BALOBA-1460 file (C-alpha; in Angstrom, 3 decimals):
// residues 266
<rec num="1" residu="x" x="121.545" y="112.234" z="103.454"/>
<rec num="2" residu="x" x="118.468" y="110.019" z="103.608"/>
<rec num="3" residu="x" x="119.655" y="106.593" z="104.268"/>
<rec num="4" residu="x" x="117.272" y="104.616" z="101.847"/>
<rec num="5" residu="x" x="116.658" y="101.039" z="101.605"/>
<rec num="6" residu="x" x="114.637" y="99.473" z="98.629"/>
<rec num="7" residu="x" x="112.380" y="96.691" z="98.878"/>
<rec num="8" residu="x" x="111.617" y="94.538" z="95.589"/>
<rec num="9" residu="x" x="115.067" y="95.770" z="94.307"/>
<rec num="10" residu="x" x="115.286" y="93.546" z="91.356"/>
<rec num="11" residu="x" x="111.779" y="94.654" z="89.933"/>
<rec num="12" residu="x" x="110.641" y="96.789" z="87.559"/>
<rec num="13" residu="x" x="109.869" y="99.466" z="90.224"/>
<rec num="14" residu="x" x="112.434" y="98.722" z="92.599"/>
<rec num="15" residu="x" x="115.124" y="99.207" z="89.627"/>
<rec num="16" residu="x" x="113.467" y="102.548" z="89.097"/>
<rec num="17" residu="x" x="113.680" y="103.436" z="92.791"/>
<rec num="18" residu="x" x="117.495" y="102.198" z="93.119"/>
<rec num="19" residu="x" x="118.309" y="104.423" z="89.808"/>
<rec num="20" residu="x" x="116.539" y="107.528" z="91.406"/>
<rec num="21" residu="x" x="118.181" y="107.329" z="94.559"/>
<rec num="22" residu="x" x="121.562" y="106.728" z="93.201"/>
<rec num="23" residu="x" x="121.071" y="110.013" z="91.320"/>
<rec num="24" residu="x" x="119.829" y="112.032" z="94.118"/>
<rec num="25" residu="x" x="122.144" y="114.534" z="95.827"/>
<rec num="26" residu="x" x="120.481" y="114.054" z="99.114"/>
<rec num="27" residu="x" x="119.870" y="110.251" z="99.277"/>
<rec num="28" residu="x" x="122.207" y="107.328" z="99.844"/>
<rec num="29" residu="x" x="121.362" y="103.692" z="99.029"/>
<rec num="30" residu="x" x="122.193" y="101.830" z="102.209"/>
<rec num="31" residu="x" x="119.977" y="98.644" z="101.653"/>
<rec num="32" residu="x" x="118.440" y="96.464" z="99.111"/>
<rec num="33" residu="x" x="115.827" y="93.777" z="99.738"/>
<rec num="34" residu="x" x="114.041" y="90.898" z="97.648"/>
<rec num="35" residu="x" x="112.494" y="87.648" z="98.220"/>
<rec num="36" residu="x" x="114.935" y="84.784" z="99.576"/>
<rec num="37" residu="x" x="114.205" y="82.950" z="96.556"/>
<rec num="38" residu="x" x="115.002" y="85.676" z="93.880"/>
<rec num="39" residu="x" x="117.895" y="85.028" z="91.502"/>
<rec num="40" residu="x" x="118.875" y="88.370" z="92.211"/>
<rec num="41" residu="x" x="119.806" y="87.576" z="95.911"/>
<rec num="42" residu="x" x="123.856" y="88.586" z="96.247"/>
<rec num="43" residu="x" x="123.817" y="90.638" z="93.169"/>
<rec num="44" residu="x" x="124.990" y="94.489" z="93.288"/>
<rec num="45" residu="x" x="121.836" y="96.506" z="93.544"/>
<rec num="46" residu="x" x="123.198" y="98.634" z="90.446"/>
<rec num="47" residu="x" x="124.422" y="95.854" z="88.634"/>
<rec num="48" residu="x" x="121.613" y="96.725" z="85.873"/>
<rec num="49" residu="x" x="123.042" y="100.097" z="85.435"/>
<rec num="50" residu="x" x="126.527" y="98.778" z="85.200"/>
<rec num="51" residu="x" x="127.270" y="100.223" z="88.497"/>
<rec num="52" residu="x" x="129.177" y="98.907" z="91.656"/>
<rec num="53" residu="x" x="127.255" y="100.347" z="94.375"/>
<rec num="54" residu="x" x="128.620" y="98.081" z="97.081"/>
<rec num="55" residu="x" x="125.179" y="97.148" z="98.213"/>
<rec num="56" residu="x" x="124.066" y="93.581" z="97.611"/>
<rec num="57" residu="x" x="120.696" y="92.553" z="97.075"/>
<rec num="58" residu="x" x="119.393" y="90.510" z="100.308"/>
<rec num="59" residu="x" x="116.629" y="88.364" z="101.254"/>
<rec num="60" residu="x" x="117.467" y="89.065" z="104.957"/>
<rec num="61" residu="x" x="115.204" y="91.813" z="106.053"/>
<rec num="62" residu="x" x="116.932" y="92.594" z="109.290"/>
<rec num="63" residu="x" x="120.320" y="92.707" z="107.387"/>
<rec num="64" residu="x" x="118.878" y="94.844" z="104.414"/>
<rec num="65" residu="x" x="117.569" y="97.674" z="107.171"/>
<rec num="66" residu="x" x="120.525" y="97.620" z="109.456"/>
<rec num="67" residu="x" x="121.836" y="101.031" z="108.292"/>
<rec num="68" residu="x" x="118.556" y="102.348" z="106.920"/>
<rec num="69" residu="x" x="116.535" y="105.278" z="108.159"/>
<rec num="70" residu="x" x="114.080" y="104.820" z="105.251"/>
<rec num="71" residu="x" x="112.455" y="101.818" z="103.557"/>
<rec num="72" residu="x" x="110.372" y="102.471" z="100.284"/>
<rec num="73" residu="x" x="108.284" y="99.463" z="99.372"/>
<rec num="74" residu="x" x="106.397" y="98.816" z="96.378"/>
<rec num="75" residu="x" x="105.868" y="95.162" z="96.588"/>
<rec num="76" residu="x" x="102.855" y="92.861" z="97.598"/>
<rec num="77" residu="x" x="100.812" y="93.417" z="100.809"/>
<rec num="78" residu="x" x="102.113" y="90.144" z="102.509"/>
<rec num="79" residu="x" x="105.782" y="91.322" z="101.654"/>
<rec num="80" residu="x" x="105.020" y="94.820" z="103.100"/>
<rec num="81" residu="x" x="103.695" y="93.653" z="106.308"/>
<rec num="82" residu="x" x="106.787" y="91.366" z="106.836"/>
<rec num="83" residu="x" x="108.977" y="94.473" z="106.133"/>
<rec num="84" residu="x" x="106.700" y="96.592" z="108.419"/>
<rec num="85" residu="x" x="107.357" y="94.220" z="111.274"/>
<rec num="86" residu="x" x="111.155" y="94.577" z="111.205"/>
<rec num="87" residu="x" x="111.112" y="98.309" z="110.072"/>
<rec num="88" residu="x" x="108.986" y="98.968" z="113.365"/>
<rec num="89" residu="x" x="111.409" y="97.155" z="115.477"/>
<rec num="90" residu="x" x="114.234" y="99.189" z="114.162"/>
<rec num="91" residu="x" x="112.513" y="102.487" z="114.053"/>
<rec num="92" residu="x" x="112.852" y="102.646" z="110.069"/>
<rec num="93" residu="x" x="110.506" y="104.978" z="108.504"/>
<rec num="94" residu="x" x="108.334" y="103.666" z="105.637"/>
<rec num="95" residu="x" x="107.360" y="104.969" z="102.013"/>
<rec num="96" residu="x" x="104.540" y="102.428" z="100.922"/>
<rec num="97" residu="x" x="103.394" y="102.528" z="97.396"/>
<rec num="98" residu="x" x="102.141" y="98.807" z="97.742"/>
<rec num="99" residu="x" x="98.135" y="98.300" z="96.890"/>
<rec num="100" residu="x" x="95.816" y="95.755" z="97.477"/>
<rec num="101" residu="x" x="95.809" y="95.642" z="101.299"/>
<rec num="102" residu="x" x="92.762" y="94.336" z="103.106"/>
<rec num="103" residu="x" x="91.071" y="96.334" z="105.694"/>
<rec num="104" residu="x" x="92.963" y="94.370" z="108.450"/>
<rec num="105" residu="x" x="96.336" y="95.183" z="106.843"/>
<rec num="106" residu="x" x="95.418" y="98.874" z="106.536"/>
<rec num="107" residu="x" x="94.780" y="98.821" z="110.466"/>
<rec num="108" residu="x" x="98.254" y="97.315" z="111.004"/>
<rec num="109" residu="x" x="99.933" y="99.993" z="109.269"/>
<rec num="110" residu="x" x="97.835" y="102.458" z="111.046"/>
<rec num="111" residu="x" x="98.939" y="100.784" z="114.484"/>
<rec num="112" residu="x" x="102.702" y="100.658" z="113.316"/>
<rec num="113" residu="x" x="102.301" y="104.579" z="112.566"/>
<rec num="114" residu="x" x="102.275" y="105.081" z="116.314"/>
<rec num="115" residu="x" x="105.726" y="104.123" z="116.467"/>
<rec num="116" residu="x" x="107.314" y="105.135" z="113.200"/>
<rec num="117" residu="x" x="106.433" y="107.691" z="110.804"/>
<rec num="118" residu="x" x="104.813" y="106.145" z="107.232"/>
<rec num="119" residu="x" x="103.655" y="107.579" z="104.182"/>
<rec num="120" residu="x" x="101.022" y="105.301" z="102.733"/>
<rec num="121" residu="x" x="99.734" y="106.110" z="99.120"/>
<rec num="122" residu="x" x="98.215" y="104.266" z="96.232"/>
<rec num="123" residu="x" x="100.125" y="106.625" z="93.941"/>
<rec num="124" residu="x" x="103.168" y="108.467" z="94.728"/>
<rec num="125" residu="x" x="102.935" y="110.648" z="91.558"/>
<rec num="126" residu="x" x="102.909" y="114.273" z="92.212"/>
<rec num="127" residu="x" x="100.712" y="114.487" z="89.241"/>
<rec num="128" residu="x" x="98.158" y="111.761" z="90.090"/>
<rec num="129" residu="x" x="97.849" y="113.311" z="93.537"/>
<rec num="130" residu="x" x="97.258" y="116.822" z="91.978"/>
<rec num="131" residu="x" x="94.490" y="115.075" z="89.700"/>
<rec num="132" residu="x" x="93.137" y="113.625" z="93.366"/>
<rec num="133" residu="x" x="92.599" y="117.481" z="94.165"/>
<rec num="134" residu="x" x="90.942" y="118.220" z="90.873"/>
<rec num="135" residu="x" x="88.628" y="115.390" z="90.938"/>
<rec num="136" residu="x" x="87.430" y="116.547" z="94.616"/>
<rec num="137" residu="x" x="86.511" y="120.074" z="93.017"/>
<rec num="138" residu="x" x="84.988" y="118.527" z="89.824"/>
<rec num="139" residu="x" x="82.950" y="116.204" z="92.196"/>
<rec num="140" residu="x" x="81.342" y="119.215" z="94.342"/>
<rec num="141" residu="x" x="80.702" y="121.449" z="91.172"/>
<rec num="142" residu="x" x="79.177" y="118.380" z="89.106"/>
<rec num="143" residu="x" x="77.285" y="116.881" z="91.994"/>
<rec num="144" residu="x" x="73.938" y="116.309" z="90.312"/>
<rec num="145" residu="x" x="72.873" y="115.248" z="86.601"/>
<rec num="146" residu="x" x="76.305" y="113.588" z="85.911"/>
<rec num="147" residu="x" x="77.062" y="109.759" z="85.751"/>
<rec num="148" residu="x" x="80.644" y="108.965" z="87.110"/>
<rec num="149" residu="x" x="82.911" y="106.313" z="85.520"/>
<rec num="150" residu="x" x="86.202" y="105.410" z="86.394"/>
<rec num="151" residu="x" x="88.408" y="103.741" z="83.578"/>
<rec num="152" residu="x" x="92.073" y="102.218" z="84.336"/>
<rec num="153" residu="x" x="94.562" y="100.758" z="82.262"/>
<rec num="154" residu="x" x="97.740" y="98.970" z="83.311"/>
<rec num="155" residu="x" x="100.348" y="96.469" z="82.268"/>
<rec num="156" residu="x" x="99.652" y="92.702" z="81.882"/>
<rec num="157" residu="x" x="101.661" y="91.816" z="85.022"/>
<rec num="158" residu="x" x="99.307" y="93.966" z="87.335"/>
<rec num="159" residu="x" x="97.718" y="91.331" z="89.777"/>
<rec num="160" residu="x" x="95.147" y="93.396" z="91.478"/>
<rec num="161" residu="x" x="91.862" y="95.267" z="89.925"/>
<rec num="162" residu="x" x="90.864" y="97.846" z="90.082"/>
<rec num="163" residu="x" x="94.166" y="99.801" z="90.741"/>
<rec num="164" residu="x" x="94.886" y="101.182" z="93.975"/>
<rec num="165" residu="x" x="94.830" y="104.762" z="92.182"/>
<rec num="166" residu="x" x="91.312" y="104.069" z="90.707"/>
<rec num="167" residu="x" x="89.931" y="103.113" z="93.918"/>
<rec num="168" residu="x" x="91.457" y="106.145" z="95.617"/>
<rec num="169" residu="x" x="89.845" y="108.188" z="92.735"/>
<rec num="170" residu="x" x="86.600" y="106.624" z="93.554"/>
<rec num="171" residu="x" x="87.082" y="107.683" z="97.410"/>
<rec num="172" residu="x" x="87.941" y="111.089" z="96.795"/>
<rec num="173" residu="x" x="84.825" y="111.554" z="94.352"/>
<rec num="174" residu="x" x="82.495" y="109.584" z="96.673"/>
<rec num="175" residu="x" x="83.588" y="111.878" z="99.580"/>
<rec num="176" residu="x" x="83.150" y="115.014" z="97.842"/>
<rec num="177" residu="x" x="79.527" y="113.741" z="97.093"/>
<rec num="178" residu="x" x="78.895" y="112.656" z="100.608"/>
<rec num="179" residu="x" x="78.644" y="108.954" z="99.495"/>
<rec num="180" residu="x" x="80.215" y="105.867" z="100.951"/>
<rec num="181" residu="x" x="82.138" y="104.210" z="97.991"/>
<rec num="182" residu="x" x="81.713" y="100.639" z="99.212"/>
<rec num="183" residu="x" x="77.946" y="101.166" z="98.952"/>
<rec num="184" residu="x" x="77.740" y="102.979" z="95.574"/>
<rec num="185" residu="x" x="80.729" y="101.244" z="93.514"/>
<rec num="186" residu="x" x="79.835" y="99.049" z="90.514"/>
<rec num="187" residu="x" x="83.009" y="96.935" z="89.498"/>
<rec num="188" residu="x" x="81.696" y="95.329" z="86.469"/>
<rec num="189" residu="x" x="78.603" y="95.131" z="84.060"/>
<rec num="190" residu="x" x="77.543" y="92.060" z="81.964"/>
<rec num="191" residu="x" x="74.128" y="91.015" z="80.603"/>
<rec num="192" residu="x" x="70.822" y="92.754" z="81.079"/>
<rec num="193" residu="x" x="72.029" y="95.266" z="83.781"/>
<rec num="194" residu="x" x="68.905" y="97.338" z="83.587"/>
<rec num="195" residu="x" x="69.285" y="101.261" z="83.794"/>
<rec num="196" residu="x" x="72.201" y="103.011" z="84.976"/>
<rec num="197" residu="x" x="71.426" y="103.829" z="88.772"/>
<rec num="198" residu="x" x="72.537" y="107.421" z="88.848"/>
<rec num="199" residu="x" x="73.947" y="107.312" z="92.601"/>
<rec num="200" residu="x" x="76.506" y="104.729" z="91.516"/>
<rec num="201" residu="x" x="80.274" y="105.241" z="90.636"/>
<rec num="202" residu="x" x="81.493" y="102.591" z="87.876"/>
<rec num="203" residu="x" x="84.893" y="100.985" z="87.269"/>
<rec num="204" residu="x" x="86.239" y="99.551" z="84.211"/>
<rec num="205" residu="x" x="89.694" y="97.855" z="84.276"/>
<rec num="206" residu="x" x="92.061" y="97.274" z="81.121"/>
<rec num="207" residu="x" x="95.142" y="94.875" z="81.292"/>
<rec num="208" residu="x" x="97.561" y="94.539" z="78.526"/>
<rec num="209" residu="x" x="100.975" y="94.798" z="77.388"/>
<rec num="210" residu="x" x="103.381" y="97.320" z="79.167"/>
<rec num="211" residu="x" x="100.955" y="100.062" z="79.940"/>
<rec num="212" residu="x" x="102.516" y="101.885" z="83.228"/>
<rec num="213" residu="x" x="99.172" y="103.377" z="84.390"/>
<rec num="214" residu="x" x="96.278" y="105.362" z="82.511"/>
<rec num="215" residu="x" x="93.475" y="106.467" z="84.777"/>
<rec num="216" residu="x" x="90.341" y="108.672" z="83.525"/>
<rec num="217" residu="x" x="87.477" y="109.773" z="85.625"/>
<rec num="218" residu="x" x="84.417" y="110.499" z="83.334"/>
<rec num="219" residu="x" x="81.715" y="112.633" z="84.510"/>
<rec num="220" residu="x" x="78.716" y="112.119" z="81.938"/>
<rec num="221" residu="x" x="76.163" y="114.680" z="81.836"/>
<rec num="222" residu="x" x="73.154" y="115.488" z="79.072"/>
<rec num="223" residu="x" x="74.876" y="117.030" z="76.288"/>
<rec num="224" residu="x" x="78.291" y="117.083" z="77.528"/>
<rec num="225" residu="x" x="81.004" y="114.973" z="79.356"/>
<rec num="226" residu="x" x="83.896" y="116.123" z="81.373"/>
<rec num="227" residu="x" x="86.860" y="113.904" z="81.535"/>
<rec num="228" residu="x" x="89.892" y="114.064" z="83.957"/>
<rec num="229" residu="x" x="92.719" y="112.099" z="82.901"/>
<rec num="230" residu="x" x="96.400" y="111.054" z="84.115"/>
<rec num="231" residu="x" x="98.572" y="108.934" z="81.935"/>
<rec num="232" residu="x" x="101.903" y="107.653" z="83.358"/>
<rec num="233" residu="x" x="104.674" y="106.944" z="80.413"/>
<rec num="234" residu="x" x="107.266" y="106.068" z="83.046"/>
<rec num="235" residu="x" x="107.708" y="104.872" z="86.673"/>
<rec num="236" residu="x" x="109.981" y="107.681" z="87.215"/>
<rec num="237" residu="x" x="107.259" y="110.060" z="88.487"/>
<rec num="238" residu="x" x="106.728" y="107.307" z="91.347"/>
<rec num="239" residu="x" x="110.234" y="107.370" z="92.208"/>
<rec num="240" residu="x" x="110.731" y="110.940" z="92.487"/>
<rec num="241" residu="x" x="107.323" y="111.155" z="94.555"/>
<rec num="242" residu="x" x="108.863" y="108.671" z="96.918"/>
<rec num="243" residu="x" x="111.970" y="110.517" z="97.402"/>
<rec num="244" residu="x" x="109.780" y="113.539" z="98.162"/>
<rec num="245" residu="x" x="107.677" y="111.529" z="100.682"/>
<rec num="246" residu="x" x="111.307" y="110.505" z="102.454"/>
<rec num="247" residu="x" x="112.023" y="114.083" z="102.785"/>
<rec num="248" residu="x" x="108.784" y="114.935" z="104.274"/>
<rec num="249" residu="x" x="109.252" y="112.030" z="106.793"/>
<rec num="250" residu="x" x="112.619" y="113.080" z="107.785"/>
<rec num="251" residu="x" x="111.475" y="115.466" z="110.412"/>
<rec num="252" residu="x" x="108.443" y="113.199" z="111.735"/>
<rec num="253" residu="x" x="108.751" y="110.683" z="114.094"/>
<rec num="254" residu="x" x="105.544" y="108.735" z="113.873"/>
<rec num="255" residu="x" x="102.241" y="109.249" z="112.273"/>
<rec num="256" residu="x" x="100.462" y="107.877" z="109.145"/>
<rec num="257" residu="x" x="100.292" y="110.242" z="106.257"/>
<rec num="258" residu="x" x="99.785" y="110.309" z="102.443"/>
<rec num="259" residu="x" x="100.984" y="112.173" z="99.373"/>
<rec num="260" residu="x" x="98.313" y="115.005" z="99.965"/>
<rec num="261" residu="x" x="100.035" y="115.532" z="103.278"/>
<rec num="262" residu="x" x="103.485" y="115.532" z="101.557"/>
<rec num="263" residu="x" x="102.383" y="118.161" z="98.998"/>
<rec num="264" residu="x" x="100.257" y="120.240" z="101.280"/>
<rec num="265" residu="x" x="97.285" y="119.526" z="99.620"/>
<rec num="266" residu="x" x="94.890" y="119.270" z="102.811"/>
């Protein structure tokens, strides 16, 4: 059995992860973690399902990881790094879907992966990761004469923009074209911007309502356009991908991986 703890257990994604782990035949929920000031502290992790799991949501990282082999974390960068410090000490493997990390924070994940195994991906969905592969192929084919724009939409509560998934899409496309995304990305347009630079990759962000996550990469040519789109209607796909990542890490003692590794798409 995969002994799994969930970070942010009272949040929208945390609850989906709890539900998915409880439903899995090969996984066991052994810890639930949240901010020490969360009103959910002390509540059974399965209470929202009307279930008594015996696992109380805790603000104590060390206690929440006491029996865990894996920690699934879709929280905030500062929270994830605090969890990582304890996980690293305890030898707990991590599946990280948190976005918005700085370059320094990403280096911290890389350093920790020398001692524990980590899957770090901006999107754990199997479908999204299949889309990354399709984008790589499309960009190599449509490498001249096509302007590239990435449009993403998420719910009103999302705090970072563009989304980690949109940025990863940009990185995949840029790499396939031999470009550096940091040098060619355009994150907003306003006023008199002049003609579009054909070497750029544009991003547009929408925030509203309860949109789980929509991403479209547009290759706009003369007389035609190609759109590659992925739309999430539920967080279930992220949770199922996270379990798949845990199964992948079960036989790996250390190293930094992403969902392309988990799915064998390298």
